[in-house]
DOVEXRO-616122 format. One record per atom (N, C-alpha, C): residue in one letter; y negated, x negated, z negated. Coordinates in steps of 0.001 Angstrom, whole numbers, plus 500000, padded with zeros to 6 digits. Each point is the difference from the previous one (the first is absolute). Layout:
BEGIN
AYXZ;...
***
This chain:
BEGIN
X160018852080739621;X500602499070500317;X499817498708499193;X500914499262500245;X499791498299498970;X498900499616499764;X499868499234499250;X498831498730500229;X500212499219501195;X501290498867499693;X500355499246500834;X500491500626501598;X500161500995500413;X499992500454501697;X498603500592500000;X499063500565498940;X498962499985500679;X499045499028500089;X500024498453499201;X499384498977500514;X500970499137501469;X500896500256499937;X500663499698501158;X499081500477501421;X500475501815499778;X499207500446501102;X498536500004500204;X499324499623499086;X498237499857500147;X500240498483500475;X500366498832499949;X499906499306500521;X500622499803501495;X501039500519499974;X500060500269501782;X499279501012500742;X499573500819499755;X498907500781500517;X498656499587500066;X499497498967498852;X498494499695500228;X500414498774500457;X500944499041500305;X500154499192501162;X500351500756501248;X500293500836500456;X499808500431500837;X499057500609500735;X499033500574499170;X499278500419500154;X498889498593500595;X500074499383499020;X498830498680500308;X500676499527501470;X500632500280500430;X500999498648501545;X498935501170500703;X500219501104499886;X499634501143501159;X498302499895499848;X499471499841498967;X498808499832499825;X499408499068500793;X500981498476499848;X499257499100500883;X499997500082501237;X501421501085500257;X499774500046501254;X498877500697501074;X499444501206498911;X498870500320500739;X498502499253499876;X500189499491499141;X498826499017500234;X500396498589500987;X500871499748500232;X500678499397502039;X499412500583500705;X500538501431500028;X498977500960501101;X498773500187499815;X499370499957498823;X498496500156500302;X499701498468500640;X500440499381499824;X499652498057500057;X500383500281501916;X500736500450500218;X500503500308501568;X501089498400499739;X500302499814499024;X501290498973500203;X501401501198499441;X501000499258500928;X501330500828499535;X500629498824499184;X500936500244498929;X500965499424499543;X501052499723500350;X501057498892500345;X500801499872500702;X501097500499498564;X499791499915499012;X501288500146499606;X500212500881499021;X499293500756500293;X500075502011499715;X499770500744501466;X501435500542500220;X499756500564501409;X499122500970500237;X499834500657498802;X498952501504500220;X498872499781499515;X499559498808499843;X498776499736499444;X498438500417500559;X500325500848501445;X498616500378499825;X500791502064500321;X501298500164499365;X499750501087499988;X500605500577498398;X499571499186498991;X500675500689498328;X499047501475499609;X500796500270499026;X499103500865499694;X500392500346498161;X499725500320499068;X499949500114499093;X499673501811499396;X500489500084499100;X500203501861499735;X500344500317498320;X498915500658499714;X500463500656498521;X499887501369500102;X501349500956499395;X500017500903500166;X500173500856498130;X499096500736499726;X500052500960498903;X499861500953499918;X500662500967498802;X500244501325500194;X500552500462498655;X500449501229499715;X500738500462498678;X501440500479500644;X500739499282498745;X501449500871500312;X500535500652498992;X500672501068500105;X500747500841499513;X501280500174499444;X500210499341499025;X501284499942499050;X500324501665499839;X501092500314499368;X500148501076498845;X499449500158498768;X499981499323499467;X499158499842499030;X498776498837499879;X499099500473500451;X498649499521499933;X499804499484501866;X498624499561500208;X499476499100500793;X500301498588499771;X499229499261501312;X499755498600499669;X499325499397501560;X499360499542499546;X499428498943500885;X500497499509501157;X500312499765501765;X500760499214500471;X499455499109500815;X500208498482500341;X499009499468500600;X501171499224501182;X499505499575501118;X500743499458500875;X499185498837500517;X500087498690500211;X499222499029500596;X501288499067500721;X499043499975501750;X501205499655500277;X499065498662501410;X500639499484500797;X499210498896500463;X501210500069501770;X499229499868500716;X501243499853501333;X499194498953500880;X500536500076501240;X499599499268501232;X500782500070501415;X499130500006500935;X500660500861501306;X499902498923500942;X501077499487500065;X500377498920501113;X499670500288501242;X500068501051500211;X499382500480502024;X499625501313499675;X499193500253501138;X499865501385499427;X500555501530499727;X501430499526500515;X501103500491499336;X500613500351499292;X500307498191499454;X501288499924498902;X498866499534498553;X500748500264498574;X499021499621498943;X500950499631498901;X499929499491498994;X500761500074498677;X498935500157498579;X500230500962499340;X499042500601498835;X501300499897498473;X498943499232499238;X500499500200498513;X499599500113499328;X500453500646498901;X499347501122498931;X500733499966498705;X499536500593498785;X500364500540499380;X499490501308499129;X500575500758499547;X499390501492499751;X500521500110498477;X499336500532499051;X500041500145498691;X499808501879499910;X500820500548500301;X500463501405499918;X499584501365498746;X499170498168498787;X499466501381499085;X501196500331498652;X499186500220499035;X500739500351498471;X499915500861499925;X501086500966499333;X499388500998499288;X500606499650498285;X500293501300499484;X500052500077498359;X501153498770500103;X501062499827501001;X501371499539499478;X500731499663501150;X498952499659500930;X500189499579501078;X499242499023500820;X500419499135501351;X499150499145500188;X501007499870501277;X499197499520500965;X500910499487501877;X499408498744500356;X500640499328500814;X499192498962500376;X500547499475501240;X499459499191501433;X500870499542500575;X499155498785500933;X501218499379501154;X499268498721500931;X500429500592500938;X499367499643500786;X500412500073501787;X499849499571501214;X500480499386500876;X499745499763501524;X500253501051500865;X499064499900500789;X499961501012501608;X499920498541500849;X500618500788500749;X499690499791501910;X499252501040500274;X498881499222500506;X499178501362500849;X499814499799501450;X499935501369500594;X500157500270501752;X498953500498499826;X499337499565501636;X498849500720499857;X499870500577501834;X500024501391500550;X499671500010501259;X498328500464499982;X499710499408501058;X498371500427500311;X499539501696500848;X499341500382499439;X500078501545500756;X498834499777501203;X499033499390499857;X498787499557500665;X499477498905499531;X498485499886500283;X499673498773499873;X499173499591498511;X500319501445498888;X499375499874498669;X501063500376499272;X501323501107500076;X500951500318499393;X500950499363500470;X501424500003498348;X500855499976500404;X501052500462499047;X501542500437500229;X500595500571499315;X500684498432499316;X500318500433498679;X500613498936499541;X501342500961498988;X501299498636500086;X501279500312498737;X499921499053499608;X500659500291498528;X500386498624498925;X501612500297500014;X500676498821499802;X501170500127499680;X500706499128498887;X499766500177498537;X500620498815499276;X501373500352498868;X499538499102499452;X501063499913498445;X499178499730498661;X500348501009499172;X499266499885498629;X501280499823499101;X499311499075499317;X500842499938498095;X498780501005498988;X501151500952499849;X498911500393499390;X501009500101497919;X499178499950498977;X500811500523498870;X498788501183499121;X500989500652499280;X499280501307499535;X500380500170498738;X499576500215498756;X500597500286498570;X499309501410499810;X501194500805499867;X499575501525499556;X501026500178498253;X498628499965499418;X500879500721498265;X501335498647499752;X499996499133499936;X501120498943500052;X500430499913500877;X500355500331501371;X500973500099500777;X499182499515501038;X500818498696500652;X499626498755500761;X500348500164501465;X499753500067501212;X500343499861501224;X499091499411501112;X500684498946500432;X499447498736500764;X500573499643501241;X499568500124500943;X500970499421501313;X498796499993501336;X500823499459501263;X499368500664500826;X500304500960501258;X498921500158500660;X500029501244500633;X498639499901501093;X500351501156501448;X499501499414501258;X498656500903499415;X498743499596501218;X498504500244499485;X500155500510501966;X499247500790499612;X499164500060501846;X499162500743499863;X499146500527501076;X498495500413500022;X499720500376501553;X498947500794499986;X499348500140501429;X498662500827499607;X499311498648501378;X498451500593499486;X499247499691502045;X498585500052499623;X499206499617500831;X499161499351499825;X499311499659500532;X498660499028499215;X499184499285501688;X498732499158499146;X499008499330501327;X500922498672500532;X499787499586500908;X500200498815500648;X499851498687499588;X498807499853498812;X499286499042499835;X500797498743499324;X500936500379499523;X500871498741499499;X501166499709500720;X499963500805501329;X501239499497500931;X499237499464501266;X499113499619500122;X499123498768501084;X500244498728499591;
***
């Protein structure tokens, strides 16, 4: 990833994480913030793993922040470094809408649909562009209440 893009991404994700941290503090103090609608239902996450390129392996990371405006709908922003091989590297930034469907008092199904800008460099060839992202899963309802 180029240094200027990495700095910009770091600033945006750090700022968003601080905003969500403030929201968590407001929730702990039983006060809600009026300027951030998802202030009592925000989250931050970090994923790490290994990527498998044709020539070599690389560490892959994803940092994301999000908030639920209601028990059913929310927004997530994130950045992913897919890793680096001997001659390859790839990364992207995304925004996704989130929908949740409660199954009972404890669990909910969720779906994500969004747009990602990605860039890959492979042995001198560069590919950039936008593409769709999507996902399905299940989780606890704690951040939805």
